[in-house]
C-alpha positions in Angstrom: 13.7 -11.0 -2.6 10.0 -10.9 -2.8 9.7 -8.4 -5.6 11.7 -10.3 -8.1 10.2 -13.9 -7.4 7.8 -14.8 -10.0 6.3 -17.5 -7.9 4.5 -14.6 -6.0 2.9 -13.4 -9.2 0.4 -10.5 -9.1 0.7 -10.4 -5.3 3.9 -8.5 -5.8 1.9 -5.5 -7.0 0.8 -5.0 -3.5 4.4 -4.8 -2.4 5.0 -2.2 -5.1 2.2 -0.1 -4.1 3.4 -0.2 -0.5 6.6 1.1 -1.8 4.8 4.1 -3.2 4.1 5.1 0.4 7.8 4.6 1.3 10.1 7.5 2.5 13.2 5.5 1.5 15.1 6.9 -1.5 16.0 3.2 -2.9 12.3 2.6 -3.4 12.4 4.7 -6.5 15.2 2.6 -8.0 13.5 -0.7 -7.3 10.2 0.5 -8.9 11.9 1.9 -11.9 13.6 -1.7 -12.5 10.3 -3.3 -12.5 8.5 -1.2 -15.1 9.3 -3.8 -17.8 7.6 -6.6 -15.8 4.2 -7.0 -17.4 2.7 -8.7 -14.2 3.4 -5.7 -12.0 4.2 -2.7 -14.2 0.8 -1.1 -13.7 1.2 -1.2 -9.8 4.7 0.0 -10.3 3.5 3.1 -12.3 0.9 3.8 -9.6 3.6 3.7 -6.9 6.0 5.8 -8.8 3.3 8.4 -9.3 2.8 8.6 -5.5 6.3 9.1 -5.0 6.6 11.9 -7.5 10.3 11.7 -7.7 11.8 13.3 -10.8 14.1 10.3 -11.5 10.9 8.3 -12.6 10.0 10.7 -15.3 11.5 8.8 -18.2 10.1 5.5 -17.0 6.6 7.1 -16.6 6.7 8.6 -20.0 7.5 5.1 -21.6 4.3 3.7 -19.9 2.0 6.2 -21.6 2.2 3.7 -24.6 1.0 0.6 -22.6 -1.9 -1.3 -23.9 -3.8 -1.0 -20.7 -5.9 2.0 -20.3 -5.6 2.2 -16.5 -1.9 2.0 -16.7 -1.7 4.8 -19.4 -3.8 7.0 -17.3 -1.6 6.5 -14.2 1.4 7.3 -16.2 0.0 10.5 -17.8 -0.7 12.2 -14.3 1.3 15.2 -13.8 5.0 14.2 -14.0 7.7 15.6 -11.6 9.5 18.4 -13.3 6.7 18.9 -15.8 5.3 22.4 -16.6 2.3 22.9 -14.3 1.0 19.4 -14.5 0.7 19.1 -18.2 0.4 15.6 -19.4 2.9 14.3 -21.8 0.5 12.8 -24.3 -1.9 15.6 -24.9 0.0 18.8 -23.7 -3.2 19.9 -21.9 -3.4 20.3 -18.0 -4.3 17.0 -16.3 -7.6 16.7 -14.7 -8.6 13.7 -12.4 -12.0 13.7 -14.4 -10.7 13.2 -17.7 -11.2 9.8 -19.2 -13.3 8.6 -16.2 -16.4 6.8 -16.9 -16.9 4.8 -14.0 -19.0 5.9 -10.8 -20.4 9.0 -12.5 -23.8 9.8 -11.5 -26.3 9.1 -14.4 -24.2 6.7 -16.3 
């Protein structure tokens, strides 16, 4: 299977992002299994965030400690089953502008 073959390297991340647009219920299970793969875990987090399936909550919470800022930010977006979109790390409502520094006018 393409998703588990390391010969495809980072290109597998695009497959996982595509799974984030999938309507198939098994996509969530496949994505959760790949959260521990450092090559594609960031794209896996983004895809799980797109699907917003409650089964992904524990996996997304575990990725809030990732060393990569962009992965942490993707994992901290409102989690399915959370109260009113409160992030797990700060306890404050999530805002798409929090933590963003790129593409701001005047910076």
